[in-house]
N, C-alpha and C positions, 0 to 999 in steps of 0.2 A: 515739536511743541506738545503734542498729545501723547507721546510715548508709545509703548507697544503692548499695553495692557489689553488682554482679550476681554471684551465686554460680553458677559453672559450671566445667566442666573446665579452661577456659582461664585463668580467674582463679585457680583452685586451683594450677595449674602455676606461676603467677607468684608465688604467695604465699610469704612467708618465715616464716609462723607456726610451721611445724615442718618437719623433714625427713621424708620418707616412712618409714614403718615397713614393712620388707619382708624377705622371706626365701624360700628354696626348699629343697626336699628331693627327692632322687631315690629312686624306689621301683621294685621289680620287679613292676610291674603294667602290663599293656598300656594305652595311653592311652584306648582306647575303653571298656574295662572301668572304669577310674577315673572317666572322665567320666560314664558312665551311673550309677554309684553316687553321684557328687557331686551330680548334678541332682535326686536325691531328697532335697530339703531337709528334709522331715519326719523323715528318719532321721539328720540331722546329730548330734543329741545322743547317738546310739549309738556314734559314733566320735570326735567332736570335743568334748572336754570343756570347751570354753569355752561351749558351747551348752546351755541348759536346755530349750528348746522351739522348734520351728519348725512353721509351718502349711503351707507350700507343698509339694505333692507333686511339682511340677516347677518349672522356672525358664524363664519366657517373657518376652521383652523387652516392656516396657510394663506388666507386672504389678506389683502391690504385694507386697513381701516382708515377712512378719510373723514375728518370732521374739523370743526373749528370751535374754539372756546369764546365765551363772553369775557370781557375784561375784568380784572380784579376790582376795579372801581368803575361805576357806571359812566362816569364822565371821561374816562381814559379813551383816547381815539384809536383803539385797535381791536381786531378780532384775531385771536391766536390760532393759526392753523395747526393741525396735527396729522401726522402720517405715521402709521404704526403697522407692525406685522402681528397678526393674531397667532400667537404661538401655542396657546392651549385653549381648547374649547371642550369642556367636560359637560355634556348636555344635562341640563337641569341643576347644575351645581356651580360652575365657575367658567369665567372668561378671563384670559390674560393676554395682554399685548405688550410689545417691546418697541421702544422708540430709539432709533439710532440715526435719525435723519440729520442731526446736527453733529458735526465733527467734535469728538471729545465729550460727547454727552450720551449717556445710556440711562434709560428709565424703564421701569417695569410696573405695570398697573394691573391689578386684579379686581374684578367685581365677583362677589359670591352670593349664592342663594342657598340657604340651609332650611330644610323642611323641619319644622318644629312640631308638626302634627296638629290636629284639631283646627285645620284651616289657617294656621299661622306659619310664618317663615321669618328668617333672619336675613337681612340684606347687608352686605358688607363691602367696603372699599378699602384697598390697600395700595400704597404706592411708595416707591423708593427710586432714587437716582444716584448716579456717580459720574465722575470724570472731571477733567479740568474745566471744560465749558460750564458744567453745572456749578463747580466751585466759584467760578467768576461771578455768577449771578445767584448765589445760593439763597440769599434772602428772598429774592423774587420767586425762585422756584418753590421753595418751601411754602411761602404764602400762597402760591398758586395751587399747590397740592392740597393744602388745607381748604382752600376755596372749593376745589373740586369735590373733596370728601364731604364737606359740610352741605354743599348744594345737592350732592347725590343722595345722602341720607335723608335730607328734607324732601327730596323728590319722591323717595319711597313712601314717606308719610302722606304726600299728596296722592300717590297712587292708591294708598289705602282708603283715602276719603273718596276717590273716584269709584273704587270697587264697592265701597259701602253704598254709594248712591246708585250706581248703575247695575251692580251685580256681576259685572265683568270688566275686563280691561281691553276688549277688542277694539274699542274706539276711544282714543284719548283726545279730549277737546283741545282745539288749537287756541293759542293765546290770541286775545282780541287786542290789537294794538291801539284801538280807539277806546279801550275801557275807561281810562281816566276822564276822557271827554264825556262819555256816556254817564259816568257817575255824577259829574257836575250838572249836566242837563237834567237828569232825573231828579236831582235834589230840589229843583224848582217846584216839583209837585208837592213838596211838604208844606208849601205856603197856601195850598188850597184846602178849604174845608169840604169834606165829602161825607154825606149822610148815608148810612146803610141801615135799613130796618132789619132787625134780627128776628123779632117776634112781635106780637101785638103789644104796642106801648113800649117796646124796648129797641133802642137805637144806638148804633156806634157812630160817633161824629169824629172822623179821622182827620189828622193833619193839624197844622197850627199849633205846634208844640206837642204835648202829650195827647194821645187819643182820649176821648171822653166816652163814657157809657151813660146813657140817659134812660131812666126808667120812669114811666108815667102810669099811675093807677089811682083810682078813687079820689081824684082831685088833688093829688100830690105828685111832685116830681123829685126824683133823686138824681143827682149829678155826681159821677165819679170822675175826678181829675178835670177841673174846669179850665184848663189851659192857662196861657199867659197872654198878656197884652201884646198886640191888639186883637189877637184871635179870641181871647176870652170874651171880649165884647161882642164879637160876631156870634159866638156860641150862645150867649145870653139872648141876643136878638132872635136867633132861630128858635130858641125855646119859647120865647114870648109869642112869636108868630104861630107856633105849632100847637101849643097847649094853653087852654084856658085854665091854668092851675099854677100855683106858686111852687117854687123850688123850696122844699122844706128840709132837705138833707143834702149835704155835700160830703163826699168822702175823698180823702187824699190817699192814694196807694203808697206814697212815700214823700219825702220832704223836698224833692228837687223843684226848682223854680218853675219849670215848664208844666208842672202838674198842680201847682198850688197858688200861683199869683193871680188867678182869677177868683179866689175865695171871696174877696171883699165885695164882689158884685152881687152877692146874695145875702144882704144884711139880716134878713129874717130867718135864715136857715141855720140849723146846727151844723157845725163843721167837725167832722170826725176824722181822727188820724191816730197813728201809733203814738204810744205814750212818750217816745223819745223824739217825735217829730218837731214839736215847737222849739226845743233847745237847738236842734240842728238848723232849723229854718232861721232862727235868730242869729246864730253864729256864722252860717255859711252865706247868708244874704242879708246882713245886718241893715244896710241902708234901706232896702225895700221894706222890710218889716217894721222898721222904726216909723216909716211914713204911712204904712197900711196896717196898723195894729188890729183893725177889725177883722182882718182875714186870718188871724191866728186861731187855731183850734182852742176852744175853751177847756179848762182843766177837767170839767165834768164829761167831756166828749172824747177823752183819750182812752185807747184800748190797749190791753196787753194780752188778751186772750180772745177766743171766738166770741162774736156778738151777733145776735139776730136782729135785723132791722125790719120794720114794716113800712112799705110805701103803699098807702091805701090797704088793699087786701093782699098785696104781693109781699111774700117773705123773701128777704135777701140775707144770705149768710156772709158775714164779714170775718175773714180768717187772718190770723197773724202768720206771716210766712217765715220768720226767722231771717237771719242775715243772708242776703242774696245780692240783689242789685244794690240795696243799702241795708242798714240795720233797722230801718223803719218800714219794711215791706208789709203791705196788706194786700189781700186779694179777695175777690167777691165771687159768690156762686148763687145762681138762682135758676129756677125752672119756670118756663112760660110757654104755653101752647105745646107742651110735650117736648120742648127743646131745652137742653142743658146749656147754660151760658156761664162762662168764666171770664172775669176781667183780671188780667195777670199783672198789671203794672209793667214796669220796665224789665222785669225778669225775662219777658219776651219782647224783643224789639226786632221786628221782622223786616227783611228786605233792605235794611239800613245797617251801617256800621254802628254797633251799640256803644253806649257810654259805660266804661269801666271806671268808676269813681275812685280816685286815689286819695281823696280827702277824708276828713273825719266822718265817720258813719258810712263809709263807702263799701265797696264790693267784696264779695266772697264768691269767686267764679265756680269752684267745685260744687258749692251749694246751689248755685243757679242751675248748673247742669242737672244735678239730682232732682231739683224741683220740676224742671221742664219735663223730664222723663216720667216723674211721678204723676204729673197732671195728665200726660198722654196715656198712661196706664189706667188711671182712675176714671178718666172721662173720655174714652175713645171716640164717642159720638158727639161730643160737645162742640159748640161754637166758642172760639176763644177771641176775646178782644185784647190785643197786645197793647203795650204802652206806646209803641210806634209801629207803623206799617199796617198792612191790610188785615181784615178779619181772617181768622185762621182755623185750621183743623189740628187734630192731634198729630198728624203726620208733619205739619208745618213746624210744630213745636219740637218734634224729634229732629228735624233737619236743623233747627236753630241750635239745639243741644249739640248736634254733631259739629256744627261750625265752632261753637265755643270749645268743645273738647279738642278739635283739631288745632285751634289756636293755642290752647293751653299746653297740649302735649308737644307741639312744635317749638314753642318758646322754651319749655322745660328741656327738650332735647338740645337746643342750641346752647342754653346755659350750661348744661352738663358737659358739652363739648368745649366750654371755655369762651364762647363767643361773647363779645361786648354787646351792649344794647344796639349800637349802630349796625354792627355786623348781623345781628339777629333780624333787624328790620329789613336788611337787604336779602337775607337768606330765605325769608318766608313769603310765599306767594298766596294771596287770598283772592285772586281774580276768579277762581273757580266758583266762588259763592255768589258772584254777580250782585254784590251789595252796592248801595250808593251812599255818597257823602252826605253828611248832615251838618249844615252850618250851625254854629253853636254860640260863639262869642261870650262864653261864660265859663266859670271855673277854670280859667287859664287855658281855654281852648278857643281856636278859631273855627275848627270843624272837626268832625269825627270821620276818620278815614282808616284805610288799612294800616298806614304807618302809625297813626295815633293809637289804634287798637293794639298793635304789636308792642309799642313802647309801654303802654299802660300795663299789659300783661306781664312784660318783663319786670316792671317795677313792683307790681303786686306780688310776683313770685319772690323777688328779693326780700319782701317783707314777710314771706311765709304764708301768703293768702292763696 
């Protein structure tokens, strides 16, 4: 049945049963560090999500390699075992194994590491098979090889992120199988308002929609992002209990509902927003703003350039951010008690899966990444009040920029490899970042999650954003 063909590298090279499945990715990891990590085969499942299990603690020519693959589709009830001979191990450069365990089936797989200098390397995957048993199930095997290649290259991107975070790859974090449960449980914390004093008269009121910054001085109160109902009412109640002073100014860092729908609770205050915010508020949340017109920023309070505000004797600089989280981004800077304070709006949404708005006036991710890094460079000692999540440092902003860059580059790599949106969602693992789900029920979302983040990034890149 299987003939007398000699299965070896030479006959495989001449075979026309399939074209090789191959690809490479460049990563900011020194080649010797990447190689040392790669040769710990027993740790492959921690970073390469095509792998379910691997036995070998190292890779030596002539040894047998034992491992098992995850299924092509998550719901398929199998783990595919592999038994191979390590036929070439060129230290620091290449590992090749051959599979002949199935009669009439011969496959050869190489992983390569190329030193690019300057702390960078190129990781590659190459695979080809031949034989009557292969041809019988050719569609499955080619799909499987593509799956292995895509997951392996994405795994190298994940290693790059781990290396950037840890400074080494000596320890690869294990997958937390309870991560989805933890994400849901932690999301409940978003419903609690938490008050954190940053300086005299300056407070961050976290949770309950967008975070709020409250500044009190000279018998006046400034509120940045007054939340959404019912949390907006709780914020107003806290302000009334805490300060014997009226809210004279409200600032919206952007047009989204969770940062603006508390506006009308302060009828005596001026409401300041980006010049384009009212139009987007009216179009994206028409029903709400038709019923609450008093919460709309007035024409005379719209800004398109830097403005300086006074809260009593306290000066606050209001800056126009350019398109980032939205086209209407504003951010604030003030100094109090020797402390620099920056309110970022949703360009920084820390500890949670962020919202990448696909609608009118929505996101530009590369600009968000640049702005996060610029803030960290310009204000290395500042306290940052993000749009969501805990009060932060410059290092926290850099970590968030790193998350967004990892997600952006990972999706770009998947798209360049021809993966569909669904395949890209499965190929990218965001568990390393330990973020938690955000219930939303707005803008066609039920919740913000790793899957929704990957889908949104895929669609933004399709539009060239």
